[in-house]
MIMI-445564 format. One record per residue (C-alpha): z, x, y; residue in one letter. Coordinates in steps of 0.25 Angstrom, whole numbers, padded with zeros to 4 digits, always signed. Layout:
ZXYa;...
This chain:
+0365-0182+0246m;+0369-0185+0231p;+0358-0185+0220h;+0355-0195+0209y;+0347-0196+0196n;+0334-0203+0196a;+0323-0205+0186f;+0311-0200+0194r;+0296-0203+0190i;+0285-0193+0194h;+0270-0192+0194n;+0265-0179+0198d;+0250-0179+0198q;+0249-0189+0187g;+0260-0183+0178k;+0272-0192+0176h;+0286-0187+0175s;+0300-0194+0176a;+0315-0190+0174g;+0328-0189+0181i;+0329-0182+0194e;+0340-0180+0205q;+0337-0187+0218l;+0345-0187+0231e;+0352-0200+0235v;+0345-0205+0248v;+0353-0214+0257e;+0347-0228+0260p;+0339-0231+0272e;+0340-0243+0281q;+0338-0255+0271g;+0340-0248+0259e;+0351-0246+0249i;+0355-0235+0239l;+0360-0240+0225i;+0368-0232+0215r;+0361-0238+0203t;+0368-0242+0190r;+0356-0247+0181y;+0341-0248+0180s;+0333-0253+0169s;+0320-0250+0162i;+0308-0259+0163n;+0294-0257+0158y;+0289-0253+0172k;+0300-0242+0172d;+0295-0237+0159a;+0280-0236+0164l;+0285-0229+0177a;+0294-0220+0170g;+0284-0215+0160t;+0272-0215+0170g;+0264-0225+0161r;+0263-0235+0172g;+0260-0234+0187k;+0273-0240+0192i;+0277-0230+0203l;+0269-0230+0216h;+0273-0215+0219h;+0281-0204+0213f;+0291-0199+0211p;+0300-0212+0210l;+0313-0216+0202t;+0310-0226+0191g;+0316-0239+0188g;+0313-0253+0194i;+0327-0258+0192d;+0341-0254+0198s;+0354-0259+0201c;+0367-0253+0206g;+0377-0252+0218e;+0373-0250+0233v;+0377-0236+0236a;+0372-0236+0250q;+0366-0247+0259s;+0358-0247+0271n;+0356-0262+0271d;+0365-0273+0275p;+0362-0281+0262r;+0369-0271+0253f;+0382-0263+0254s;+0387-0252+0246e;+0392-0256+0232g;+0383-0268+0231d;+0376-0270+0217e;+0361-0272+0218v;+0349-0273+0209i;+0335-0268+0213v;+0323-0271+0204t;+0308-0270+0207g;+0303-0268+0221y;+0298-0254+0222g;+0308-0247+0212l;+0301-0237+0204s;+0287-0241+0210a;+0288-0237+0225t;+0303-0233+0226d;+0313-0226+0217d;+0318-0235+0206g;+0331-0237+0199g;+0332-0225+0189y;+0341-0218+0198a;+0356-0217+0201e;+0353-0221+0215y;+0342-0230+0221l;+0338-0233+0236k;+0331-0246+0239v;+0328-0255+0250p;+0340-0265+0250a;+0330-0277+0249e;+0327-0273+0235w;+0341-0274+0230a;+0347-0287+0225v;+0362-0289+0225p;+0368-0288+0210m;+0370-0303+0207p;+0384-0308+0203e;+0384-0308+0188g;+0375-0296+0186l;+0379-0281+0185g;+0371-0269+0185p;+0369-0268+0170l;+0365-0282+0169e;+0356-0282+0182s;+0348-0270+0176m;+0347-0277+0162a;+0340-0287+0170l;+0333-0278+0180g;+0318-0280+0183t;+0316-0286+0168a;+0326-0297+0170g;+0322-0300+0184f;+0308-0301+0180t;+0311-0310+0168a;+0319-0319+0178a;+0308-0319+0188l;+0299-0324+0178a;+0308-0336+0175l;+0310-0338+0190h;+0295-0338+0193r;+0291-0347+0180m;+0301-0357+0183e;+0297-0358+0198a;+0283-0360+0192n;+0289-0372+0184g;+0292-0366+0171q;+0303-0373+0163t;+0308-0372+0149p;+0302-0386+0145e;+0288-0380+0147m;+0289-0372+0134g;+0293-0358+0129p;+0293-0346+0137i;+0285-0334+0130l;+0291-0320+0134i;+0282-0308+0131t;+0287-0294+0129g;+0301-0301+0126a;+0308-0288+0121s;+0306-0281+0134g;+0315-0281+0146g;+0309-0293+0154v;+0305-0300+0141g;+0319-0300+0135s;+0326-0304+0148l;+0315-0315+0150a;+0319-0321+0136v;+0333-0321+0139n;+0331-0327+0153i;+0321-0338+0149f;+0329-0342+0137d;+0341-0343+0146g;+0334-0353+0155e;+0330-0362+0144g;+0316-0357+0140y;+0312-0356+0125a;+0307-0341+0125v;+0297-0335+0115t;+0298-0320+0116a;+0286-0311+0112v;+0290-0297+0107s;+0283-0287+0099g;+0296-0281+0094k;+0301-0289+0082p;+0314-0281+0082q;+0317-0288+0096q;+0314-0302+0091h;+0329-0306+0088a;+0334-0300+0101w;+0324-0308+0109l;+0329-0321+0101e;+0343-0317+0105h;+0339-0316+0120l;+0333-0330+0119g;+0319-0330+0113a;+0317-0343+0105s;+0306-0336+0098e;+0301-0321+0097v;+0286-0319+0094i;+0277-0306+0093t;+0265-0304+0102r;+0256-0307+0090e;+0263-0321+0088q;+0258-0325+0102l;+0244-0328+0097q;+0239-0328+0111l;+0225-0334+0108g;+0212-0333+0115h;+0209-0346+0121h;+0210-0349+0136a;+0221-0359+0132l;+0230-0358+0120e;+0240-0368+0116k;+0251-0369+0126g;+0264-0362+0120v;+0272-0356+0131w;+0279-0363+0142g;+0279-0350+0150g;+0278-0335+0147i;+0285-0322+0152v;+0275-0311+0150d;+0279-0297+0150t;+0267-0291+0144v;+0254-0295+0151g;+0240-0292+0147g;+0234-0299+0135a;+0247-0306+0131m;+0248-0312+0145l;+0233-0316+0145s;+0235-0323+0131g;+0248-0330+0135l;+0242-0337+0147t;+0234-0346+0137r;+0247-0352+0130s;+0256-0356+0141v;+0259-0371+0142r;+0255-0379+0155p;+0262-0375+0168w;+0269-0363+0161g;+0271-0349+0168s;+0268-0335+0163i;+0277-0325+0170a;+0269-0311+0169a;+0278-0299+0170i;+0273-0287+0162g;+0260-0280+0159l;+0263-0271+0147a;+0252-0278+0140g;+0242-0276+0151g;+0240-0280+0165h;+0227-0288+0163e;+0227-0303+0162l;+0215-0309+0155n;+0216-0324+0154t;+0209-0337+0159t;+0213-0347+0170v;+0214-0358+0159m;+0229-0358+0157p;+0232-0358+0172f;+0222-0369+0175i;+0223-0378+0163l;+0238-0376+0160r;+0243-0372+0174g;+0251-0360+0169i;+0255-0349+0179s;+0255-0334+0178l;+0267-0329+0186l;+0268-0314+0190g;+0282-0309+0189i;+0284-0297+0199n;+0298-0293+0199s;+0297-0281+0207a;+0292-0288+0220d;+0300-0301+0218c;+0305-0307+0232p;+0319-0303+0235y;+0324-0318+0235s;+0318-0321+0221i;+0324-0307+0216r;+0338-0311+0221e;+0337-0325+0215e;+0332-0319+0201i;+0343-0309+0201w;+0353-0320+0204q;+0348-0328+0193r;+0348-0316+0183l;+0363-0316+0186a;+0365-0331+0184t;+0356-0341+0177d;+0345-0331+0172l;+0355-0320+0167h;+0351-0317+0153p;+0361-0321+0143r;+0358-0309+0134h;+0356-0298+0144l;+0365-0288+0137e;+0356-0289+0125d;+0343-0286+0133i;+0349-0273+0137i;+0343-0263+0127g;+0349-0250+0132q;+0355-0243+0144v;+0349-0229+0147v;+0350-0217+0157t;+0340-0212+0167l;+0338-0200+0157e;+0333-0210+0146e;+0323-0217+0154l;+0310-0209+0149p;+0314-0212+0134k;+0316-0227+0137i;+0303-0228+0145f;+0295-0224+0133e;+0302-0233+0124k;+0300-0245+0133m;+0285-0242+0134l;+0284-0240+0119n;+0290-0254+0117g;+0303-0248+0111e;+0313-0255+0120t;+0318-0269+0122h;+0326-0277+0132g;+0332-0269+0144r;+0334-0254+0146t;+0344-0251+0157l;+0346-0238+0164v;+0360-0233+0169q;+0358-0225+0181t;+0372-0223+0186n;
């Protein structure tokens, strides 16, 4: 059987290591497909896994990368045929199963979504888990009653992948967007993407009362921790908070007052285990009504598998913005 390149992550007796290795192509078993990959992307979770700074992988060794797209090279499932273009994000990629940082990827057919008409491989990974998560946040918030008339949407961590795509997607749906970014050099870029206002973390003035003045119609939070705790106090009645990230910590210290007296909702956004029917609907919307109008401006760079360690460090140090794609073939 032929061999292919993959970015493998090891942990031998507590010692982390990662790099390019040659693996043998394995034919798909019943219910599986083999994908000749085209692109992947780099998410915060990928950087944690690739550097060993986060407990992402359930066992070792594994190939990194929670996103992938490409053409079906072999199919052992009636849902797909050779040559079909597919997207795979989340599920067990780079957690329990090999991920997308490889020239070939074998997955259960039920993990793959057909590439929607209107999207190509590069665009699909410019979106990837980040775009899917941003769109899922909008989907869940609107299902919970969120409307543009309720007031501005605050988006934290706005210069990152999820944040920047959320700015563009929510603006495209008619919401007034206030973006929070600790990178002054990215403020003009965020305004270009659709933010009507860009502020720093210090300008938020979270306050300390159980209830602060209701300012935000809703919130997309990619930070977590103390920021999310503080923001619960300033959401207007019946608004929703989509909780996505935990770069600022996983603990939530707040009171029930905003939930009881203002009827706000805290919605957890779990893109990895999203039901297939919703997953397919979100990807169709990303190809149509939710397609970001400035997607090409959100792509920061395209790198190779060999460049991954360097980019991981930059991401964890806050030195990247937008989306970084990985060309695998």
